[in-house]
Phi, psi and omega in degrees: 000123184273340169277102197281100183288324180298329179293345185274343190298319183297345185257001183297325182297313179297329180294315180303317173301316179296325184287326175299317180293319178298316182298336178285350172094027178269126177279139189243099173294142180289294178193002186239131170228136182236143178216157178213157175270180177273004182266081175085355182047043177290125185264137174228137184271130173235142181248135184233144162296151174298128184232131179273133176275179182301335183258013179087002179267180179271133186263125172253132185230145163213118187058233180270357185257139179213154180232134173254121184263123173225165178233126174253130179207009180283107181077003177223163171300141183306131178221147178272135173234130189236129175257138175245149179220149177222119186051041176084354182254147177298139175256142177296130183299331179296344181273353183242135175255132189214130170225151180227149167237132182248112180265112183266163175303129184102356174087003174290132184240130176252129176262134189238125174247155189234153169230156181287136177209123186043242182259024182207167171262135184242138178298140185282344182224155178296142180266119189289146168292155355283152172279059189226109183194172169261131186254128170241128189241125174242119183230142179233125178222122176056042178081003181249139181263144175230130179242126178239146176223135170207164178255129175239081182262116173226150178071033187224139177210144177249132181232133180288164190302317183297313181291329178293320179294322182287333189289333184078014177293130180236153185230162171217192185235142175284129183215168170298155182207157172256111181280135182240115183262134183230154171251135183262118179244161175236148178194202183221161176274140179220149174289146177285125192297323181280004170247023172246138186233118177271114187266121175242157174282140178292337182229146179291139184188197182243132176296116176258331182211136172241126185265355185224163174219175187301131177101347181286144169271141180231159177242156181300134181087358179290137172287122183245351180193155175238129183232141177268118179299127182289341180269313186263344181068018178269144174276145173216156180264145178253128186244156180288132181278353185197167168287144178166205183224143179284115184248354177201137172246128182256336179236158176240170175301137182090345177281151176279144182268009181299119173058030181221134173284145179285312187193171180242128175249130180243132173272103182255025176296337169220154187220160170272147167247108178264114184252151176256127181241131176271169184308315185296332175286320185295333176299345185243341190269137179213159179300138178094353180286149180289145178223138176247123184251137175231152172304143173301341181263358180252143164283147190273056185243165183301332185279354184235059184284343183297327177264030183231154175212155179241146180195193176227158177290120183251344181208139173231122185296137176289346177234158178263152171287174176298338178268018177061044179238140175243145180280128177239134187232146168227161177243134183231152174285145182218057188294331182266358177076016181295322188267110187255133177311138184091349184287133175280139182228164166232144191224143175247113179265120182277103186273331172196167177231156177215126176272133179235142185291336186209134181207155172231165181289140183295327182281359175271356186282140168235169174254129181222124184050043176063028177227150177292142187208156164233171180244121180269162188238124170231103182064240181260003184255139182236146179217144181285150174230117179277131189246146163261123189246155177253234186271157174226149172255014177097333180256317179234157180236131173298131178250120182266331179198154176112345183218142178272163181290148176063026178278139179276122178227162189281127182252340182222139179066031177290344181294335175293320176294322179299320180295317180288323181291325178290325174298320180291325175301321176293331179289326181301318186285326182274000000 
């Protein structure tokens, strides 16, 4: 792996510190602040070391005018608060006119306006996550215009084509989805009782010949045994009453048929699936619900259809067993004889579905700053998106906020991006 994850481990401690600072809402200008007067707006670029203001924010300066940029979000939706200074003295916020534009990855621009509040200017609307953007500031104080620019990139990393190909990072798109909620049950295959036939000789006698053995397939009317009548000493044939398979032999040649069945024939062209349901399952399971049955030795995935069957719930027992379990049953076709009585199965009962306007794959989620997140892709640049999530069916997760529709996001190997992004976040603070 050319993206060296191991090399990042030594920096994780510094990373945790950096993320804590970011969470506190301090805006971090990269290194450029620009200002101009109202006389022709002649721009001159000034470079400053990062400087902290009296309220813990970052200080932008030009000549005698300065702005301190902070973000307040403890217990409230994130809002920008800006303090103004002239010649080192605090300026009443009502004396400053201020607007901002925030250019996000992908070209989306948020316009932010401010009103005066107590000793600062506060944004009139909450600033959406992620707090990663290019910032353009237009400020006016005492008839003079000041323009500032800085980059506040957090949770972002750029990877070149070669390393990206080697990393194995894969992506998908956020789309609407149908969540399918299932209960997982276990059970066994059983023969259908009214398709089992216990075959007896009509007259008491001695079995002289058996034409079948266990496992043989028979058809209706086929001679399966010859018996000598004990009274008349005449031989007669015993025929199969139905199509099926011999599943049990009770008598052998030479045995008396008195009060004994010869054999058991089972029609296994369809079978029962008897599942065990606990009380918590029964509150969600109902007749007619779809069920997918898989061998206990198969994973229940699209790639293993040979060991799967589909049906619906046809019976729910009205009483519980001593182990607080109720029998739930489905009937499945078994033309190839794959499903054998006694076989253990696992089943997914679809208890409900839900259409959601936006969803991502559950296995794409990472945790970033103690929040669920995915990483979106714009060309070779990736950036974190902190999400507000709804329900999940285990495969997809409903997204309530934090991600736009049809966003390309990382579905595999996103942990590599998380490591690089955390490393870069630490660099911004240092």
